[in-house]
BALOBA-1460 file (C-alpha; in Angstrom, 3 decimals):
// residues 60
<rec num="1" residu="m" x="0.131" y="-0.060" z="0.091"/>
<rec num="2" residu="h" x="2.972" y="2.425" z="0.795"/>
<rec num="3" residu="s" x="4.687" y="2.030" z="-2.644"/>
<rec num="4" residu="f" x="1.378" y="2.991" z="-4.337"/>
<rec num="5" residu="l" x="1.549" y="6.041" z="-2.392"/>
<rec num="6" residu="y" x="4.940" y="6.836" z="-3.173"/>
<rec num="7" residu="y" x="4.402" y="6.182" z="-6.868"/>
<rec num="8" residu="y" x="1.429" y="8.443" z="-6.881"/>
<rec num="9" residu="l" x="3.263" y="11.212" z="-5.053"/>
<rec num="10" residu="i" x="6.112" y="11.185" z="-7.807"/>
<rec num="11" residu="f" x="3.879" y="11.066" z="-10.394"/>
<rec num="12" residu="i" x="1.873" y="13.813" z="-9.315"/>
<rec num="13" residu="n" x="4.757" y="16.057" z="-8.287"/>
<rec num="14" residu="c" x="6.783" y="15.340" z="-11.734"/>
<rec num="15" residu="t" x="3.263" y="16.264" z="-13.528"/>
<rec num="16" residu="a" x="2.781" y="19.169" z="-11.720"/>
<rec num="17" residu="f" x="6.564" y="20.575" z="-11.973"/>
<rec num="18" residu="v" x="6.334" y="19.848" z="-15.786"/>
<rec num="19" residu="v" x="2.523" y="21.726" z="-16.054"/>
<rec num="20" residu="y" x="4.291" y="24.737" z="-13.938"/>
<rec num="21" residu="g" x="7.223" y="24.522" z="-16.283"/>
<rec num="22" residu="a" x="5.057" y="24.659" z="-19.316"/>
<rec num="23" residu="d" x="2.792" y="27.513" z="-18.246"/>
<rec num="24" residu="k" x="6.106" y="29.429" z="-17.818"/>
<rec num="25" residu="a" x="7.610" y="28.854" z="-20.866"/>
<rec num="26" residu="f" x="3.990" y="29.878" z="-22.251"/>
<rec num="27" residu="a" x="4.208" y="33.317" z="-20.523"/>
<rec num="28" residu="k" x="7.305" y="34.203" z="-21.734"/>
<rec num="29" residu="l" x="6.239" y="33.484" z="-25.070"/>
<rec num="30" residu="h" x="2.896" y="35.501" z="-24.532"/>
<rec num="31" residu="s" x="1.138" y="32.320" z="-25.753"/>
<rec num="32" residu="w" x="-1.884" y="30.206" z="-24.393"/>
<rec num="33" residu="r" x="-1.460" y="29.905" z="-20.417"/>
<rec num="34" residu="v" x="-2.278" y="26.858" z="-18.532"/>
<rec num="35" residu="p" x="-5.947" y="27.883" z="-16.871"/>
<rec num="36" residu="e" x="-4.983" y="28.744" z="-13.223"/>
<rec num="37" residu="i" x="-7.768" y="26.178" z="-11.786"/>
<rec num="38" residu="v" x="-5.441" y="23.583" z="-13.473"/>
<rec num="39" residu="l" x="-2.509" y="24.823" z="-11.646"/>
<rec num="40" residu="l" x="-4.490" y="25.185" z="-8.188"/>
<rec num="41" residu="f" x="-5.756" y="21.522" z="-8.510"/>
<rec num="42" residu="l" x="-2.136" y="20.143" z="-9.049"/>
<rec num="43" residu="a" x="-0.757" y="22.236" z="-6.344"/>
<rec num="44" residu="a" x="-3.602" y="21.065" z="-3.941"/>
<rec num="45" residu="q" x="-2.883" y="17.330" z="-5.202"/>
<rec num="46" residu="a" x="0.793" y="17.451" z="-4.845"/>
<rec num="47" residu="h" x="0.896" y="19.742" z="-1.863"/>
<rec num="48" residu="l" x="4.025" y="21.511" z="-3.368"/>
<rec num="49" residu="s" x="2.833" y="24.755" z="-4.538"/>
<rec num="50" residu="p" x="5.714" y="26.883" z="-2.754"/>
<rec num="51" residu="c" x="8.036" y="24.356" z="-4.052"/>
<rec num="52" residu="s" x="6.997" y="24.352" z="-7.633"/>
<rec num="53" residu="f" x="7.028" y="28.086" z="-7.655"/>
<rec num="54" residu="s" x="10.552" y="28.467" z="-6.196"/>
<rec num="55" residu="a" x="11.704" y="25.736" z="-8.438"/>
<rec num="56" residu="i" x="10.484" y="26.963" z="-11.563"/>
<rec num="57" residu="r" x="11.540" y="30.592" z="-11.040"/>
<rec num="58" residu="h" x="15.135" y="29.452" z="-10.783"/>
<rec num="59" residu="s" x="15.398" y="26.903" z="-13.231"/>
<rec num="60" residu="i" x="13.805" y="28.796" z="-16.130"/>
């Protein structure tokens, strides 16, 4: 049971990181943006909103 939880957390965290990065890239191109509700949902699922903002801000 614990392994499923670990895999879920790894998957949702990686997904959130990629979506936040894509949104950042779209913003720089003045292109289509990821809807805020999607970003908030992923942050709530992954519990990593501050980490995502910080990591994306410094990596791109």
